[in-house]
C-alpha positions in Angstrom: 188.3 89.0 159.7 185.8 86.3 160.4 182.3 87.0 161.5 179.7 84.5 162.7 176.1 85.6 162.6 174.9 83.7 165.7 174.8 84.7 169.3 174.6 81.1 170.4 178.1 80.1 169.3 180.8 79.9 171.9 184.5 79.5 171.8 185.5 76.0 173.0 186.0 76.4 176.7 189.4 75.9 178.3 187.8 75.0 181.6 186.6 71.6 182.7 183.1 72.5 181.5 181.2 70.9 178.6 181.0 73.2 175.6 177.4 73.9 174.7 178.1 73.0 171.1 179.1 69.5 172.1 176.0 68.5 174.1 174.2 67.2 171.1 177.3 66.6 169.1 179.5 63.6 170.1 182.2 64.5 167.6 182.8 67.9 169.2 182.1 69.9 166.1 180.7 73.4 166.5 177.9 74.6 164.2 178.7 78.0 162.7 175.8 80.3 161.7 172.9 78.6 160.1 175.1 76.2 158.0 174.3 72.5 158.1 178.0 71.7 157.6 180.2 70.7 160.5 183.1 72.8 161.2 186.2 71.6 163.0 187.4 74.7 164.7 190.7 73.3 165.9 191.6 72.0 162.5 190.7 75.4 161.0 193.0 77.2 163.4 195.9 74.8 162.5 195.4 75.4 158.8 195.6 79.1 159.4 198.6 78.7 161.7 197.0 80.8 164.5 197.8 79.6 168.0 194.8 78.9 170.3 196.0 81.4 172.9 196.1 84.2 170.2 192.5 83.8 169.2 190.1 86.4 170.6 186.3 86.3 170.3 184.3 89.5 170.3 180.5 89.5 170.5 178.8 92.7 169.3 175.1 92.7 169.9 174.8 89.0 169.1 177.2 88.8 166.1 180.5 87.1 166.8 183.7 88.4 165.4 187.0 86.4 165.5 190.5 88.0 165.3 193.8 87.8 167.2 195.3 89.5 170.2 198.3 90.3 168.0 196.1 92.3 165.7 194.5 94.2 168.5 197.7 94.8 170.5 199.2 96.8 167.7 196.9 99.7 168.9 197.6 99.9 172.7 195.9 103.3 173.0 192.5 101.9 172.0 189.9 100.0 173.9 190.4 96.6 172.3 194.2 97.1 172.2 194.5 97.7 175.9 194.2 94.6 178.1 193.2 96.4 181.2 190.4 98.3 179.4 189.0 95.5 177.4 188.9 92.9 180.3 185.9 94.8 181.8 183.8 93.7 178.9 184.7 90.0 179.1 181.7 87.7 179.6 182.2 84.4 181.4 178.9 83.1 180.1 179.7 83.9 176.5 183.4 83.2 176.8 183.9 86.3 174.7 184.2 90.1 175.0 180.7 91.5 174.7 179.8 94.9 173.5 176.2 96.1 173.1 177.1 98.4 170.2 176.3 99.2 166.6 177.0 96.0 164.6 177.4 97.4 161.1 180.0 99.9 162.4 182.1 97.2 164.1 182.9 95.7 160.6 184.7 99.0 159.9 186.2 99.1 163.4 187.7 95.7 163.1 188.9 96.4 159.6 190.8 99.4 161.0 192.6 97.1 163.5 193.5 94.7 160.8 194.7 97.1 158.1 195.3 100.5 159.7 192.9 102.0 157.2 189.5 103.6 157.8 186.6 102.2 155.7 183.4 103.9 157.0 180.4 101.7 156.7 178.0 102.4 153.8 174.7 104.0 154.5 175.5 104.6 158.2 175.1 108.0 159.7 178.6 109.5 160.0 177.7 110.7 163.5 176.9 107.1 164.5 180.2 105.9 163.1 182.1 108.8 164.9 180.5 107.8 168.2 181.6 104.2 167.7 185.1 105.2 167.0 185.2 107.4 170.0 183.9 104.5 172.2 186.6 102.2 171.0 189.2 104.9 171.4 190.2 105.2 167.7 191.5 108.6 167.1 191.4 109.7 163.5 194.5 108.8 161.6 196.8 108.9 164.6 196.7 105.3 165.5 198.3 104.3 162.2 201.6 105.5 163.7 201.8 102.2 165.7 203.0 100.5 162.5 206.2 102.7 162.6 209.0 101.1 164.7 210.0 103.0 167.8 213.3 104.8 167.9 215.6 105.9 165.1 213.7 109.1 164.4 210.2 107.7 164.7 208.8 111.0 165.7 209.5 112.5 162.3 208.1 109.4 160.6 205.0 109.5 162.8 204.4 113.1 161.6 204.9 112.1 158.0 202.6 109.1 158.3 199.9 111.1 160.0 200.0 113.7 157.3 199.7 111.0 154.6 196.6 109.5 156.2 195.1 113.0 156.5 195.6 113.5 152.8 194.4 110.0 152.1 191.1 110.5 154.0 190.7 113.9 152.3 190.7 112.2 148.9 188.6 109.2 150.0 186.0 110.7 152.2 184.2 113.9 151.2 182.8 114.1 154.7 186.2 114.5 156.3 186.1 118.3 155.7 184.4 121.1 153.8 187.5 121.4 151.5 187.3 117.7 150.8 183.6 118.1 149.8 184.7 120.9 147.4 187.4 118.7 145.9 185.0 115.9 145.3 182.5 118.3 143.8 185.2 119.4 141.3 185.9 115.8 140.5 182.3 115.1 139.7 182.1 118.3 137.6 185.2 117.4 135.6 184.0 113.9 135.0 180.8 115.3 133.5 182.7 117.6 131.3 185.1 114.9 130.1 182.2 112.6 129.3 180.6 115.4 127.4 183.8 115.9 125.3 183.8 112.1 124.6 180.2 112.2 123.3 180.4 115.4 121.2 183.8 114.4 119.7 182.0 111.6 117.9 179.4 113.9 116.4 180.3 114.9 112.8 179.2 118.5 113.4 181.6 119.0 116.3 184.3 116.5 115.4 186.6 119.1 113.7 186.5 121.2 116.8 188.4 118.5 118.7 190.8 117.0 116.1 191.6 119.9 113.7 194.3 122.3 115.1 193.3 124.9 112.6 189.7 125.1 113.9 188.9 128.2 116.0 187.4 126.1 118.8 190.3 123.6 118.9 192.6 125.6 121.2 190.1 126.5 124.0 188.7 122.9 124.0 192.2 121.5 124.1 193.2 123.8 127.0 190.0 122.8 128.9 190.8 119.1 128.3 194.3 119.6 129.6 193.0 121.3 132.8 190.6 118.4 133.4 193.2 115.7 132.8 195.7 117.6 134.9 193.2 117.5 137.8 192.6 113.7 137.2 196.4 113.1 137.1 197.0 115.1 140.3 194.3 113.2 142.1 195.6 109.9 140.9 199.3 110.6 141.8 198.3 111.9 145.3 196.2 108.8 145.9 199.2 106.6 144.8 201.6 108.4 147.2 199.3 108.5 150.2 197.8 105.0 149.9 198.8 102.9 152.9 199.9 100.0 150.8 201.1 100.0 147.1 199.9 96.5 146.6 196.5 97.3 147.9 196.4 100.4 145.7 196.6 98.3 142.5 194.1 95.8 143.9 191.5 98.5 144.1 189.4 98.4 140.9 188.7 102.2 140.9 192.4 103.0 140.9 192.9 100.8 137.9 190.0 102.5 136.1 191.6 105.9 137.0 194.8 105.0 135.2 193.0 103.6 132.2 191.0 106.8 131.9 194.1 109.0 132.1 196.5 107.2 129.8 194.6 107.8 126.5 195.1 111.5 126.9 198.9 111.2 127.1 199.1 108.6 124.4 197.1 110.9 122.1 199.6 113.8 122.9 202.5 111.6 121.8 200.8 110.3 118.6 199.0 113.6 117.8 195.4 114.3 116.8 194.2 112.3 113.9 191.0 111.7 111.9 189.6 108.2 111.6 190.1 108.3 107.8 193.8 109.3 108.0 195.4 106.6 105.8 199.0 108.0 106.1 199.3 107.2 109.7 201.3 104.1 110.7 198.9 101.3 111.3 200.3 100.5 114.7 199.8 104.0 115.9 196.2 103.9 114.5 195.4 100.8 116.4 196.8 102.2 119.7 194.7 105.3 119.3 191.6 103.3 118.7 192.2 101.2 121.8 192.9 104.3 123.9 189.7 106.0 122.7 187.8 102.9 123.8 189.4 103.1 127.3 188.2 106.7 127.7 184.7 105.2 128.2 185.8 104.0 131.7 185.7 107.6 132.9 182.0 107.2 133.5 182.8 104.5 136.2 184.5 107.2 138.2 181.0 108.3 139.2 180.7 105.0 141.3 183.3 106.2 143.7 181.1 109.2 144.7 177.8 107.2 145.2 177.3 104.9 148.2 174.3 103.3 146.6 176.2 102.4 143.5 178.9 100.9 145.7 176.3 98.8 147.5 174.9 97.6 144.2 178.4 96.6 143.1 179.0 94.7 146.3 175.6 93.0 146.0 176.4 91.9 142.4 179.8 90.6 143.6 178.2 88.5 146.3 175.8 87.0 143.8 178.6 86.0 141.4 178.0 82.3 141.9 174.4 82.6 140.7 175.5 84.8 137.8 178.1 82.2 136.7 175.4 79.5 137.0 173.1 81.6 134.7 175.9 82.1 132.1 176.7 78.3 132.1 173.0 77.4 131.7 172.7 80.0 128.9 175.7 78.6 127.1 174.3 75.0 127.2 170.9 76.2 126.1 172.2 78.3 123.2 174.6 75.7 121.9 172.1 72.8 122.1 169.1 74.5 120.5 171.3 76.5 118.0 172.7 73.2 116.7 169.3 71.6 116.4 167.9 74.6 114.6 170.8 74.6 112.2 170.2 71.0 111.2 166.5 71.6 110.8 166.9 74.7 108.6 170.2 73.9 106.7 168.4 72.1 103.9 166.0 75.0 103.1 166.6 77.3 100.2 167.4 80.9 101.0 167.8 80.2 104.7 169.9 82.5 106.9 170.9 79.6 109.2 174.1 79.0 107.4 176.1 77.8 110.5 175.7 76.8 114.1 177.1 80.2 115.1 174.4 82.1 113.2 171.8 79.7 114.7 173.1 80.4 118.2 172.7 84.2 117.5 169.1 83.5 116.6 168.6 81.5 119.9 170.0 84.4 122.0 167.8 86.9 120.3 164.7 84.7 120.6 165.0 83.6 124.3 165.7 87.2 125.4 162.5 88.2 123.6 164.4 90.9 121.6 163.4 89.5 118.2 165.3 91.6 115.7 163.7 89.8 112.8 166.9 89.4 110.8 166.6 85.6 111.0 163.6 83.4 111.1 162.8 79.8 110.3 161.0 79.1 107.0 160.2 75.3 107.3 157.3 74.0 109.3 159.6 72.0 111.5 161.7 75.1 112.1 158.8 77.3 113.0 157.4 74.6 115.4 160.8 74.2 117.1 161.2 78.0 117.2 158.0 78.4 119.2 159.2 75.7 121.5 162.5 77.5 122.0 160.8 80.8 122.7 158.4 79.3 125.3 161.2 77.3 127.0 163.5 80.3 126.9 161.1 82.4 129.0 160.9 79.7 131.6 164.7 79.1 131.5 165.5 82.8 132.2 162.8 83.2 134.9 164.0 80.4 137.1 167.6 81.5 137.8 166.7 85.2 137.7 164.4 84.7 140.8 167.3 83.3 142.7 169.6 86.1 141.6 167.1 88.8 142.4 166.4 87.3 145.9 170.1 87.1 146.7 170.7 90.6 145.4 167.8 92.0 147.5 169.1 90.3 150.6 172.6 91.6 150.2 171.5 95.1 149.3 169.2 95.4 152.3 171.9 94.0 154.6 174.5 96.5 153.4 172.0 99.4 153.9 171.5 98.6 157.5 
């Protein structure tokens, strides 16, 4: 899906008219959005292998979306998939199909045409999204049957496919039904219980209750844990079976986190409960258990699936990844440079803790982040003077890129909440 945030852009005309984008542009390059870069649309289409006659332009309240007729025609029972119905909305002036509709919802509408999967927009009233789907003629789950070839028993396949999508939406969207809301409520409740088990298991007072089979509380706690993990396993397996694409399933971060949070339980069943101080256990089994226990921590990220605000934050962070990478690169250069200088200043002092460049880099990180553990400090006059310089410069160094990151994050966060 390609979206251009400018109402003034027009598809190059096929008529003997001068394209508005060429009036002040002798090279015939169309400006896209607010970018200062020139964009050769014809070359871009050739690179994508999309014929000119297959390109379709859709203007939704001033925002231009670009897709293909092939994509739309897969759903002939919808507004955009039916040539007779959509031609009523064609604008000769814009040289595109124009709809004065809800723009954030159309992202999800077009996503449905391209993938066959519903992805309701974040922080948009479900009733608004439902009205947009009704306008464009998208009937819940039914249109996915277009992907099934006609003939050869397609009626039975259509029924199976429709049922799969119903189950898929049941697990993905708690608003799809009251039963789905109950299921998601149980999911959140079991996540809280499993995290509580993880925390209390590390407490010396309660540890034997979880690891000692002879303890009176071990059996009820073990049964409870089995019920919780059985719920998580069932939820995961049903998602796997009903997901429209197996490849897309494993591309989804939350599905990967789900399997990582479930596996430790079954690995622990195979190896058996053990104490950290058990010296008779095979070392390989011990390492596997330690790694699995670490992976249990990812269960807390299952909460993100149930919070739209957290999903928006994750998307905002993802869109600011270039600025974050820039910050990490600058931090790396800063730490290595000033850590090396501090090492050579302090290395000749007696009783110094700056024994290597690595330890000096640790001191630089602690200093510029204003944590100041106090485990290391310069003792020479030159070291103290340079330390003050590093502290002052570090505050400025962190402030400059952080303002860019916060500004980008705020922009994306507010845009996604619209």
